[in-house]
BATOR-909234 format. One record per atom (N, C-alpha, C, O): atom name; z, y, x; residue in one letter. Coordinates in steps of 0.1 Angstrom, whole numbers, always signed. Atoms other than C-alpha are relative to their C-alpha. Layout:
N
CA_Z_Y_X_A
...
***
This chain:
245
N_+0_-13_+6_X
CA_+0_-2_+3_X
C_-3_+14_+4_X
O_-11_+21_+0_X
N_+0_-9_-7_X
CA_+8_+25_+26_X
C_-14_+0_+8_X
O_-17_+12_+12_X
N_+12_-2_-9_X
CA_-25_+20_+47_X
C_-12_+9_-9_X
O_-19_+19_-6_X
N_+10_-4_+10_X
CA_-44_+25_+11_X
C_+1_+14_+0_X
O_-10_+20_-1_X
N_-5_-9_+3_X
CA_-24_+57_+8_X
C_-5_+8_+13_X
O_-9_+20_+12_X
N_+7_-5_-16_X
CA_-35_+66_+46_X
C_-12_+3_-1_X
O_-18_+13_+1_X
N_+14_-3_+1_X
CA_-66_+60_+39_X
C_-6_+10_-10_X
O_-16_+18_-8_X
N_+0_-11_+13_X
CA_-67_+80_+6_X
C_-1_+14_+4_X
O_-10_+22_+3_X
N_-2_-12_-8_X
CA_-52_+108_+26_X
C_-10_+6_+7_X
O_-15_+17_+4_X
N_+12_+1_-9_X
CA_-78_+104_+55_X
C_-13_+9_-7_X
O_-19_+19_-3_X
N_+16_-3_+7_X
CA_-108_+106_+31_X
C_-3_+15_-5_X
O_-13_+22_-5_X
N_-3_-13_+10_X
CA_-94_+137_+11_X
C_-2_+11_+14_X
O_-10_+20_+12_X
N_-5_-7_-9_X
CA_-86_+155_+43_X
C_-17_+4_+11_X
O_-21_+15_+15_X
N_+13_+2_-8_X
CA_-118_+148_+62_X
C_-13_+4_-7_X
O_-23_+7_-1_X
N_+12_-2_+5_X
CA_-141_+155_+36_X
C_-1_+17_-5_X
O_+8_+22_-11_X
N_+1_-13_+3_X
CA_-155_+192_+30_X
C_-2_+1_-15_X
O_-12_-3_-21_X
N_+4_-4_+16_X
CA_-153_+202_-5_X
C_-9_+16_+1_X
O_-8_+24_+10_X
N_+10_-8_+0_X
CA_-181_+227_-18_X
C_+2_+16_+2_X
O_-6_+25_+5_X
N_-8_-11_-2_X
CA_-155_+257_-17_X
C_+2_+5_+15_X
O_+3_+17_+18_X
N_-5_+2_-10_X
CA_-147_+249_+19_X
C_-7_+12_+11_X
O_-19_+14_+11_X
N_+3_-12_-12_X
CA_-151_+278_+49_X
C_-12_-11_+8_X
O_-10_-23_+9_X
N_+9_+7_-3_X
CA_-185_+267_+65_X
C_+1_+6_+17_X
O_+5_+18_+19_X
N_+2_-4_-15_X
CA_-190_+269_+105_X
C_-15_+2_+4_X
O_-22_-8_+3_X
N_+16_-1_-2_X
CA_-225_+284_+114_X
C_-1_-1_+18_X
O_+7_+4_+26_X
N_+1_+4_-15_X
CA_-233_+274_+149_X
C_-17_+5_+6_X
O_-27_+0_+2_X
N_+15_-3_-3_X
CA_-263_+291_+168_X
C_-5_-7_+13_X
O_+3_-12_+21_X
N_+7_+7_-8_X
CA_-285_+276_+191_X
C_+3_+4_+18_X
O_-1_-2_+29_X
N_-2_-7_-12_X
CA_-273_+300_+219_X
C_+18_-5_+3_X
O_+22_-3_+14_X
N_-10_+4_-1_X
CA_-237_+283_+211_X
C_+10_+9_-5_X
O_+22_+5_-6_X
N_-11_-6_+8_X
CA_-221_+312_+194_X
C_+0_-4_-16_X
O_-9_-8_-24_X
N_-4_+5_+11_X
CA_-202_+305_+164_X
C_+7_+10_-9_X
O_+14_+19_-5_X
N_-4_-9_+10_X
CA_-195_+322_+131_X
C_+8_-8_-11_X
O_+2_-17_-15_X
N_-5_+3_+10_X
CA_-166_+314_+104_X
C_-6_+5_-11_X
O_-4_+17_-13_X
N_+7_-5_+15_X
CA_-185_+319_+70_X
C_+9_-5_-14_X
O_+17_-14_-13_X
N_-8_+3_+7_X
CA_-170_+317_+38_X
C_-8_-11_-8_X
O_-2_-18_-16_X
N_+7_+13_+5_X
CA_-200_+292_+26_X
C_-14_+1_+10_X
O_-18_+11_+14_X
N_+9_+0_-2_X
CA_-230_+280_+40_X
C_-12_+13_+0_X
O_-14_+20_-10_X
N_+10_-13_+2_X
CA_-258_+308_+48_X
C_-14_-3_-14_X
O_-18_-14_-18_X
N_+10_+5_+10_X
CA_-285_+313_+21_X
C_-14_+14_+7_X
O_-14_+25_+13_X
N_+15_-10_-6_X
CA_-322_+328_+30_X
C_-7_+9_-12_X
O_-9_+6_-24_X
N_+7_-9_+11_X
CA_-338_+355_+13_X
C_-8_+14_+10_X
O_-4_+22_+18_X
N_+11_-5_-8_X
CA_-371_+371_+25_X
C_+3_-3_+14_X
O_+9_+6_+21_X
N_+0_+4_-13_X
CA_-371_+353_+55_X
C_+15_+3_+10_X
O_+16_+2_+22_X
N_-14_-6_-8_X
CA_-335_+364_+68_X
C_+11_-9_-5_X
O_+14_-8_-17_X
N_-13_+7_+2_X
CA_-305_+341_+67_X
C_+13_+7_+1_X
O_+19_+11_+11_X
N_-14_-11_+4_X
CA_-274_+360_+51_X
C_+9_-8_+0_X
O_+10_-18_-7_X
N_-17_+9_-4_X
CA_-241_+349_+64_X
C_+10_+8_-8_X
O_+7_+19_-11_X
N_-9_-10_+5_X
CA_-212_+362_+46_X
C_+14_-6_+9_X
O_+18_-18_+7_X
N_-10_+6_-11_X
CA_-184_+358_+75_X
C_+15_+2_-10_X
O_+16_+7_-21_X
N_-11_+3_+16_X
CA_-148_+348_+59_X
C_+11_+16_+7_X
O_+22_+19_+2_X
N_-8_-13_+2_X
CA_-135_+385_+74_X
C_-4_+12_-10_X
O_+3_+22_-11_X
N_+5_-7_+6_X
CA_-155_+401_+50_X
C_-14_+8_+4_X
O_-20_+16_-3_X
N_+12_-3_-10_X
CA_-184_+409_+74_X
C_-14_-5_-7_X
O_-13_-15_-14_X
N_+12_+10_+5_X
CA_-221_+399_+65_X
C_-9_+4_+13_X
O_-8_+14_+20_X
N_+7_+1_-11_X
CA_-248_+388_+90_X
C_-13_-1_-5_X
O_-14_-8_-15_X
N_+11_+4_+4_X
CA_-284_+388_+86_X
C_-8_-8_+11_X
O_-13_+0_+19_X
N_+6_+6_-12_X
CA_-301_+363_+113_X
C_-15_-8_-5_X
O_-18_-14_-15_X
N_+11_+12_+1_X
CA_-335_+347_+121_X
C_+5_-13_-4_X
O_+16_-15_+2_X
N_-4_+12_+4_X
CA_-331_+313_+105_X
C_+0_-12_+11_X
O_+6_-23_+11_X
N_+5_+11_-8_X
CA_-347_+297_+135_X
C_+13_+2_+10_X
O_+16_-8_+17_X
N_-11_+0_-9_X
CA_-316_+309_+155_X
C_+12_-6_-1_X
O_+20_-7_+8_X
N_-11_+10_+2_X
CA_-293_+287_+138_X
C_-2_-16_+3_X
O_-12_-22_+0_X
N_+0_+17_-3_X
CA_-282_+249_+150_X
C_+2_-7_-13_X
O_+14_-9_-15_X
N_-2_+4_+13_X
CA_-285_+234_+115_X
C_+11_-13_+4_X
O_+22_-15_-2_X
N_-5_+16_+2_X
CA_-274_+197_+127_X
C_+16_+6_+7_X
O_+26_+0_+3_X
N_-10_+0_-5_X
CA_-246_+212_+148_X
C_+9_+9_-9_X
O_+21_+10_-7_X
N_-9_-10_+10_X
CA_-232_+238_+119_X
C_+3_-11_-8_X
O_+15_-12_-13_X
N_-6_+10_+12_X
CA_-232_+206_+97_X
C_+11_-8_+5_X
O_+19_-13_-2_X
N_-4_+11_-11_X
CA_-216_+185_+126_X
C_+16_+9_-3_X
O_+24_+6_-12_X
N_-12_-9_+0_X
CA_-186_+211_+130_X
C_+8_+2_-13_X
O_+20_-1_-14_X
N_-5_-1_+11_X
CA_-181_+217_+95_X
C_+7_-10_-4_X
O_+19_-9_-7_X
N_-3_+11_+4_X
CA_-178_+181_+85_X
C_+10_-5_+6_X
O_+17_-12_-1_X
N_-11_+5_-6_X
CA_-153_+173_+113_X
C_+14_+4_-6_X
O_+23_-3_-3_X
N_-11_-4_+10_X
CA_-126_+191_+89_X
C_+3_+13_+5_X
O_+10_+18_-4_X
N_-3_-12_-2_X
CA_-122_+225_+106_X
C_-3_+8_-10_X
O_+5_+18_-10_X
N_+5_-8_+8_X
CA_-138_+241_+79_X
C_+12_+2_-10_X
O_+11_+10_-19_X
N_-9_+0_+13_X
CA_-108_+236_+57_X
C_+13_+7_+9_X
O_+25_+5_+4_X
N_-16_-1_-9_X
CA_-81_+249_+84_X
C_-2_+16_+2_X
O_-12_+22_+1_X
N_-5_-15_-1_X
CA_-70_+285_+89_X
C_-3_+2_+17_X
O_+6_+2_+26_X
N_+5_-1_-11_X
CA_-95_+290_+120_X
C_-4_+15_+3_X
O_-4_+24_-6_X
N_+2_-16_-2_X
CA_-103_+323_+139_X
C_-13_+2_-2_X
O_-20_-7_+2_X
N_+10_-5_-2_X
CA_-133_+341_+134_X
C_-6_+5_+14_X
O_-1_+15_+19_X
N_+2_+1_-11_X
CA_-152_+338_+166_X
C_-11_+13_+5_X
O_-16_+15_+16_X
N_+8_-12_-2_X
CA_-173_+372_+159_X
C_+4_+8_+11_X
O_+15_+12_+8_X
N_-8_-3_-8_X
CA_-164_+389_+190_X
C_+3_+16_-5_X
O_+13_+23_-1_X
N_-3_-16_+7_X
CA_-169_+427_+167_X
C_+15_-1_-11_X
O_+22_+9_-16_X
N_-11_+3_+13_X
CA_-141_+409_+141_X
C_+13_+5_+7_X
O_+14_+6_+19_X
N_-16_-5_-1_X
CA_-105_+422_+142_X
C_+6_-9_+6_X
O_+2_-20_+4_X
N_-7_+10_-7_X
CA_-82_+404_+165_X
C_+8_-8_-8_X
O_+11_-2_-19_X
N_-9_+7_+8_X
CA_-60_+374_+151_X
C_+11_+4_+0_X
O_+12_+12_+10_X
N_-17_-2_-1_X
CA_-20_+380_+146_X
C_+1_-9_+8_X
O_-6_-19_+7_X
N_-9_+10_-9_X
CA_+0_+365_+171_X
C_+5_-10_-5_X
O_+11_-7_-15_X
N_-3_+13_+5_X
CA_+9_+328_+166_X
C_+15_+2_+3_X
O_+20_+10_+11_X
N_-13_+5_+2_X
CA_+43_+317_+160_X
C_+4_-10_+8_X
O_-6_-16_+12_X
N_-1_+8_-10_X
CA_+62_+294_+184_X
C_-9_-12_-3_X
O_-10_-17_-14_X
N_+8_+15_-2_X
CA_+41_+264_+192_X
C_+7_-8_-6_X
O_+19_-4_-7_X
N_-6_+12_+1_X
CA_+50_+231_+180_X
C_+4_-5_+15_X
O_+16_-10_+16_X
N_-8_+5_-10_X
CA_+53_+221_+217_X
C_+14_+3_+4_X
O_+23_-4_+8_X
N_-14_-4_-4_X
CA_+82_+244_+221_X
C_+11_-9_-6_X
O_+23_-8_-2_X
N_-11_+10_+7_X
CA_+101_+219_+198_X
C_+6_-12_+5_X
O_+17_-17_+2_X
N_-5_+11_-9_X
CA_+100_+191_+223_X
C_+8_+4_+11_X
O_+8_+15_+17_X
N_-14_-1_-9_X
CA_+132_+186_+244_X
C_-4_-8_+11_X
O_-7_-20_+9_X
N_+1_+9_-11_X
CA_+125_+175_+281_X
C_+13_-3_+5_X
O_+22_+5_+7_X
N_-10_+9_-8_X
CA_+149_+149_+297_X
C_+2_+7_+13_X
O_-9_+9_+18_X
N_+1_+3_-15_X
CA_+160_+157_+332_X
C_-6_-11_+7_X
O_-6_-21_+0_X
N_+4_+9_-6_X
CA_+144_+137_+356_X
C_+10_-10_+6_X
O_+17_-6_+16_X
N_-10_+10_-6_X
CA_+165_+103_+364_X
C_-4_-4_+14_X
O_-15_-2_+19_X
N_+7_+1_-11_X
CA_+166_+92_+396_X
C_-11_-6_+4_X
O_-19_-7_-5_X
N_+16_+5_+2_X
CA_+134_+77_+411_X
C_+2_-15_-3_X
O_+11_-21_+1_X
N_+1_+14_+6_X
CA_+123_+45_+396_X
C_-10_-8_+6_X
O_-20_-3_+10_X
N_+13_+7_-10_X
CA_+105_+15_+413_X
C_-9_-2_-13_X
O_-21_-1_-8_X
N_+10_+2_+5_X
CA_+84_+10_+382_X
C_-9_+8_-5_X
O_-5_+14_-15_X
N_+8_-8_+5_X
CA_+54_+29_+375_X
C_-11_-5_-8_X
O_-14_-17_-8_X
N_+11_+3_+10_X
CA_+28_+28_+351_X
C_-14_-5_+11_X
O_-17_+3_+20_X
N_+12_+5_-8_X
CA_-2_+10_+370_X
C_-16_+11_-7_X
O_-18_+12_-19_X
N_+13_-9_+1_X
CA_-38_+35_+371_X
C_-8_-11_-9_X
O_-10_-22_-6_X
N_+12_+7_+7_X
CA_-61_+24_+343_X
C_-14_+4_+3_X
O_-17_+16_+1_X
N_+12_-4_-3_X
CA_-97_+24_+354_X
C_-4_+11_-8_X
O_+2_+12_-18_X
N_+7_-7_+5_X
CA_-115_+51_+343_X
C_-11_-2_-12_X
O_-21_-5_-6_X
N_+7_+6_+8_X
CA_-135_+44_+311_X
C_-11_+7_+5_X
O_-9_+16_+12_X
N_+11_-4_-4_X
CA_-173_+53_+316_X
C_-5_+8_-15_X
O_-5_+1_-25_X
N_+6_-4_+14_X
CA_-187_+77_+286_X
C_-7_+7_+4_X
O_-6_+14_+13_X
N_+13_-6_-5_X
CA_-220_+88_+283_X
C_+2_+17_-9_X
O_+2_+20_-21_X
N_-3_-17_+10_X
CA_-213_+129_+276_X
C_-4_+7_+16_X
O_-4_+2_+28_X
N_+5_-10_-14_X
CA_-223_+158_+300_X
C_+10_+3_+5_X
O_+8_+8_+16_X
N_-11_-8_-6_X
CA_-187_+167_+305_X
C_+4_-3_+14_X
O_-1_-14_+17_X
N_-5_-1_-16_X
CA_-172_+169_+343_X
C_+4_-12_+3_X
O_+12_-15_-6_X
N_-9_+9_-3_X
CA_-159_+138_+358_X
C_+15_+6_+4_X
O_+17_+17_+9_X
N_-14_-2_-3_X
CA_-122_+135_+363_X
C_+3_-5_+15_X
O_-1_-16_+20_X
N_-7_+5_-14_X
CA_-105_+133_+396_X
C_+12_-1_+3_X
O_+20_+7_+7_X
N_-15_+5_+3_X
CA_-77_+113_+391_X
C_+13_+5_+10_X
O_+25_+8_+7_X
N_-11_-8_-13_X
CA_-58_+125_+424_X
C_+4_-15_+5_X
O_+2_-24_-2_X
N_-6_+9_-12_X
CA_-43_+99_+451_X
C_+19_-4_-10_X
O_+26_+3_-17_X
N_-14_+4_+6_X
CA_-8_+80_+438_X
C_-2_-3_-9_X
O_-14_-2_-12_X
N_-2_+7_+13_X
CA_+4_+66_+407_X
C_+11_+13_-7_X
O_+18_+21_-2_X
N_-7_-11_+8_X
CA_+17_+87_+376_X
C_+17_-9_-2_X
O_+20_-21_+0_X
N_-15_+7_+0_X
CA_+56_+78_+372_X
C_-3_-5_-17_X
O_-12_-1_-25_X
N_-1_+6_+16_X
CA_+63_+57_+339_X
C_+6_+9_-12_X
O_+4_+9_-24_X
N_-11_-9_+8_X
CA_+91_+83_+329_X
C_-11_+10_-7_X
O_-11_+13_-19_X
N_+13_-10_+7_X
CA_+58_+108_+323_X
C_-5_-4_-11_X
O_-4_+2_-22_X
N_+9_+8_+10_X
CA_+39_+85_+305_X
C_+7_-1_-14_X
O_+1_+1_-25_X
N_-10_+5_+10_X
CA_+70_+76_+282_X
C_+1_+12_-6_X
O_+1_+10_-18_X
N_-6_-13_+2_X
CA_+77_+115_+278_X
C_-12_+3_-10_X
O_-11_+8_-22_X
N_+13_-4_+10_X
CA_+40_+120_+263_X
C_+1_-11_-10_X
O_-2_-7_-21_X
N_-1_+7_+15_X
CA_+45_+90_+238_X
C_+10_+4_-7_X
O_+9_+3_-19_X
N_-10_-2_+12_X
CA_+78_+101_+224_X
C_-2_+17_-7_X
O_+3_+23_-16_X
N_+6_-13_+8_X
CA_+61_+135_+222_X
C_-6_-1_-12_X
O_-3_+6_-21_X
N_+9_+4_+10_X
CA_+36_+121_+201_X
C_+9_-5_-10_X
O_+7_+0_-21_X
N_-9_+8_+11_X
CA_+62_+100_+179_X
C_+3_+16_-2_X
O_-6_+22_-9_X
N_-7_-11_+5_X
CA_+80_+134_+176_X
C_-9_+11_-12_X
O_-4_+19_-19_X
N_+7_-10_+9_X
CA_+51_+151_+157_X
C_-8_-10_-11_X
O_-17_-5_-18_X
N_+7_+9_+10_X
CA_+41_+119_+137_X
C_-12_-8_+3_X
O_-19_-12_-6_X
N_+14_+8_-4_X
CA_+13_+102_+156_X
C_+8_-10_+11_X
O_+10_-8_+23_X
N_-6_+14_-5_X
CA_+29_+64_+163_X
C_-10_-10_+5_X
O_-8_-19_+13_X
N_+16_+11_-9_X
CA_-8_+46_+170_X
C_-2_+10_+10_X
O_-6_+21_+8_X
N_+4_-3_-12_X
CA_-11_+56_+204_X
C_-1_-7_+13_X
O_+9_-13_+16_X
N_-2_+5_-15_X
CA_-20_+44_+239_X
C_-1_+11_+11_X
O_-11_+19_+12_X
N_+1_-14_-10_X
CA_-11_+70_+269_X
C_+1_-12_+12_X
O_+9_-21_+13_X
N_-9_+7_-13_X
CA_-16_+55_+302_X
C_-8_+11_+12_X
O_-15_+20_+8_X
N_+0_-7_-11_X
CA_-21_+69_+337_X
C_-15_-4_+4_X
O_-20_-15_+1_X
N_+13_+0_-5_X
CA_-55_+76_+354_X
C_+4_+4_+17_X
O_-2_+14_+20_X
N_+0_-6_-14_X
CA_-45_+81_+391_X
C_+13_+9_+2_X
O_+21_+8_-7_X
N_-18_-10_-2_X
CA_-13_+106_+402_X
C_-3_+14_-8_X
O_+7_+22_-8_X
N_-1_-10_+2_X
CA_-28_+133_+384_X
C_-4_+4_-13_X
O_-3_+15_-18_X
N_+8_-1_+16_X
CA_-46_+125_+349_X
C_+6_-12_-8_X
O_+10_-23_-4_X
N_-8_+11_+9_X
CA_-35_+109_+319_X
C_-11_-1_-8_X
O_-20_+8_-7_X
N_+10_+2_+14_X
CA_-59_+94_+288_X
C_+12_-7_-10_X
O_+19_-17_-10_X
N_-3_+4_+15_X
CA_-46_+94_+256_X
C_-7_-5_-11_X
O_-17_+2_-14_X
N_+8_+1_+12_X
CA_-58_+79_+225_X
C_+9_-1_-12_X
O_+18_-9_-14_X
N_-10_+0_+15_X
CA_-42_+86_+190_X
C_-5_+0_-9_X
O_-16_+5_-10_X
N_+8_+0_+15_X
CA_-49_+80_+155_X
C_+9_+12_-6_X
O_+21_+14_-7_X
N_-5_-15_+8_X
CA_-45_+114_+138_X
C_-4_+0_-12_X
O_-16_+2_-12_X
N_+10_-2_+12_X
CA_-55_+115_+101_X
C_+5_+14_-6_X
O_+0_+14_-17_X
N_+1_-11_+2_X
CA_-45_+151_+95_X
C_-2_+8_+11_X
O_+1_+5_+23_X
N_+1_-9_-8_X
CA_-58_+184_+108_X
C_+15_+6_+7_X
O_+17_+9_+19_X
N_-15_-1_-3_X
CA_-21_+193_+110_X
C_+4_-7_+17_X
O_+7_+1_+26_X
N_-3_+10_-6_X
CA_-14_+164_+135_X
C_-11_+2_+11_X
O_-7_-1_+23_X
N_+7_-2_-9_X
CA_-45_+172_+154_X
C_+2_+8_+9_X
O_+0_+6_+21_X
N_-3_-7_-8_X
CA_-36_+202_+163_X
C_+15_+3_+5_X
O_+19_+10_+15_X
N_-18_+2_-8_X
CA_+3_+197_+168_X
C_-4_-9_+13_X
O_+3_-6_+23_X
N_+1_+10_-9_X
CA_-12_+168_+193_X
C_-3_+13_+17_X
O_+2_+13_+28_X
N_+7_-11_-10_X
CA_-33_+200_+214_X
C_+14_+6_+3_X
O_+14_+9_+15_X
N_-7_-10_-4_X
CA_+1_+219_+214_X
C_+10_-7_+6_X
O_+18_-1_+13_X
N_-11_+9_-4_X
CA_+23_+191_+224_X
C_-5_-6_+13_X
O_+3_-10_+21_X
N_+6_+5_-13_X
CA_-2_+181_+252_X
C_+1_+11_+8_X
O_+4_+9_+19_X
N_+1_-11_-7_X
CA_-3_+213_+265_X
C_+13_+6_+7_X
O_+13_+10_+18_X
N_-12_-4_-2_X
CA_+33_+221_+265_X
C_+5_-10_+12_X
O_+11_-5_+22_X
N_-6_+10_-11_X
CA_+42_+185_+286_X
C_-11_+5_+11_X
O_-6_+8_+22_X
N_+8_-2_-13_X
CA_+10_+194_+310_X
C_+8_+10_+9_X
O_+13_+7_+20_X
N_-5_-10_-7_X
CA_+21_+232_+318_X
C_+14_-5_+9_X
O_+15_-4_+21_X
N_-11_+4_-8_X
CA_+57_+217_+327_X
C_+2_-13_+5_X
O_+13_-17_+7_X
N_+1_+14_-9_X
CA_+47_+184_+342_X
C_+7_-13_-5_X
O_+6_-23_+1_X
N_-5_+10_+8_X
CA_+65_+164_+316_X
C_+17_+1_+5_X
O_+25_-7_+2_X
N_-13_-3_-3_X
CA_+95_+179_+331_X
C_+5_-7_+17_X
O_+16_-7_+24_X
N_+1_+8_-15_X
CA_+88_+160_+366_X
C_-3_+10_+11_X
O_-14_+14_+12_X
N_+7_-12_-8_X
CA_+91_+186_+396_X
C_-9_-9_+12_X
O_-14_-1_+21_X
N_+8_+7_-8_X
CA_+72_+158_+417_X
C_-14_-2_-6_X
O_-22_-8_+1_X
N_+11_+6_+4_X
CA_+44_+155_+394_X
C_-7_+11_-3_X
O_-1_+21_-8_X
N_+8_-10_+8_X
CA_+13_+178_+386_X
C_-13_-7_-7_X
O_-22_-13_-1_X
N_+10_+5_+9_X
CA_-8_+169_+356_X
C_-13_+9_+2_X
O_-13_+20_-3_X
N_+12_-10_+3_X
CA_-43_+184_+361_X
C_-8_-2_-15_X
O_-9_+7_-23_X
N_+3_+3_+11_X
CA_-59_+167_+333_X
C_+4_-12_-9_X
O_+7_-23_-4_X
N_-3_+7_+8_X
CA_-53_+151_+299_X
C_-12_-3_-5_X
O_-18_+7_-10_X
N_+10_+4_+10_X
CA_-82_+132_+282_X
C_+8_-6_-15_X
O_+17_-14_-14_X
N_-7_-1_+12_X
CA_-72_+131_+244_X
C_-13_-5_-6_X
O_-24_+1_-5_X
N_+11_+3_+10_X
CA_-94_+109_+222_X
C_+10_-2_-13_X
O_+21_-8_-14_X
N_-9_+4_+17_X
CA_-83_+110_+182_X
C_-8_-1_-6_X
O_-19_+5_-6_X
N_+8_+8_+12_X
CA_-94_+90_+157_X
C_+6_+1_-12_X
O_+17_+6_-12_X
N_-8_+1_+11_X
CA_-86_+84_+122_X
C_+4_-13_-4_X
O_-1_-23_+2_X
N_-3_+16_+2_X
CA_-72_+53_+108_X
C_-12_-11_+0_X
O_-14_-22_+7_X
N_+12_+6_+2_X
CA_-104_+43_+95_X
C_-13_+0_+12_X
O_-25_-3_+12_X
N_+12_+1_-13_X
CA_-122_+46_+127_X
C_-10_+12_+4_X
O_-18_+12_+14_X
N_+11_-12_-4_X
CA_-139_+83_+125_X
C_+8_+9_+10_X
O_+20_+9_+12_X
N_-6_-10_-10_X
CA_-135_+110_+151_X
C_+11_+12_-4_X
O_+9_+21_-13_X
N_-6_-14_+1_X
CA_-109_+135_+152_X
C_+2_+11_+9_X
O_+12_+18_+10_X
N_-2_-7_-16_X
CA_-115_+151_+183_X
C_-2_-5_+10_X
O_+6_-15_+11_X
N_-3_+5_-13_X
CA_-120_+143_+216_X
C_-1_+14_+10_X
O_-6_+24_+5_X
N_-8_-10_-10_X
CA_-109_+168_+246_X
C_+6_-6_+17_X
O_+13_-15_+20_X
N_-5_+0_-14_X
CA_-105_+171_+283_X
C_+5_+10_+2_X
O_-2_+19_+6_X
N_-17_-12_-2_X
CA_-70_+193_+287_X
C_-2_+2_+13_X
O_+1_-7_+21_X
N_-5_-2_-16_X
CA_-72_+210_+321_X
C_+10_+12_-2_X
O_+12_+20_-11_X
N_-15_-9_+0_X
CA_-40_+230_+334_X
C_-4_+15_-6_X
O_+4_+21_-13_X
N_+3_-15_+6_X
CA_-60_+263_+325_X
C_+0_-1_-14_X
O_+4_+8_-22_X
N_+1_+1_+18_X
CA_-66_+251_+289_X
C_+12_+1_-4_X
O_+15_+8_-14_X
N_-14_+4_+8_X
CA_-29_+238_+284_X
C_+8_+14_+5_X
O_+18_+17_-2_X
N_-7_-8_-1_X
CA_-16_+269_+299_X
C_-3_+15_-10_X
O_+5_+22_-16_X
N_+4_-8_+11_X
CA_-38_+293_+277_X
C_+5_-3_-14_X
O_+7_+6_-23_X
N_-4_+3_+12_X
CA_-27_+273_+248_X
C_+15_+3_+1_X
O_+21_+10_-7_X
N_-16_-3_+0_X
CA_+11_+274_+259_X
C_+2_+14_-2_X
O_+12_+17_-9_X
N_-2_-15_+2_X
CA_+9_+313_+261_X
C_-3_+4_-10_X
O_+2_+15_-13_X
N_+5_-6_+14_X
CA_-8_+316_+229_X
C_-9_+8_+3_X
O_-13_+15_-7_X
N_+12_-9_+2_X
CA_-37_+334_+242_X
C_-13_-5_-6_X
O_-23_+3_-7_X
N_+8_+6_+10_X
CA_-59_+308_+221_X
C_+9_-5_-8_X
O_+20_-8_-5_X
N_-8_+8_+9_X
CA_-48_+294_+190_X
C_-7_-20_+0_X
O_-19_-22_+2_X
N_+3_+12_+1_X
CA_-50_+253_+187_X
C_-11_-2_-10_X
O_-13_-14_-10_X
N_+9_+0_+10_X
CA_-78_+259_+158_X
C_-9_+6_+10_X
O_-19_-2_+13_X
N_+12_-4_-7_X
CA_-99_+283_+183_X
C_-3_-10_+11_X
O_-15_-10_+14_X
N_+0_+8_-9_X
CA_-93_+257_+212_X
C_-13_-12_-5_X
O_-23_-16_+1_X
N_+11_+12_+2_X
CA_-109_+229_+190_X
C_-15_+4_-3_X
O_-24_-4_-1_X
N_+12_-6_+4_X
CA_-138_+251_+180_X
C_-10_+1_+14_X
O_-21_-3_+13_X
N_+2_-4_-10_X
CA_-145_+260_+214_X
C_-1_-14_+9_X
O_-11_-14_+16_X
N_-4_+10_-10_X
CA_-136_+226_+233_X
C_-3_-14_-4_X
O_-4_-23_+5_X
N_+1_+13_+5_X
CA_-142_+197_+212_X
C_-15_-6_+6_X
O_-25_+0_+6_X
N_+13_+4_-10_X
CA_-167_+171_+232_X
C_-3_-13_-16_X
O_+5_-20_-22_X
N_+5_+14_+7_X
CA_-189_+146_+209_X
C_-4_-9_+7_X
O_-9_-19_+2_X
***
């Protein structure tokens, strides 16, 4: 019964209704958050932005497939930022979910460590991860696991990829948990999970829904994590800019 309810919730959350916000993606990579899909009048695509502005674009500039893909992944129903550079700046965020995570003091040196997991080959244009020499302490992996459980993500697989990289496979059935996972990951990365002898450079995040649908893939760098942790960028905006397909 629980699995059925989870599946129904997932279906509702990742299906974009007719009145949902629409992400318009141009072929040059520019993105706009619109109230609805554009309409074509007199050869021009009219885009009604969520901030009340209107744009008239050449329809040939719009990446139709990417626009549909970005909208269907679920962000259209989230409170995302308008990426139009002329739009007013978004209000400052409140405390991040990561700030709720409590880091325990590092225990004396442990002999048991998490063995390095071989890097999985992915067919994408993303840069290769440099794992770094050495191994990641098991205590660091444990803190990532407990952090994800604290935000309601109990289906997870977290492994080390050398001494400076981590790979996390998570099951996140709601947009809220996806964004919380981004916040928790950045919080731990910036602080190296409370271990002064560790330097976490990259965390690969693979998030899926219970029924196997994609919920977002990311390669979060320390620079990304710092921007999120200092609230220079929202989780929603980071999703739009950094999600990998």
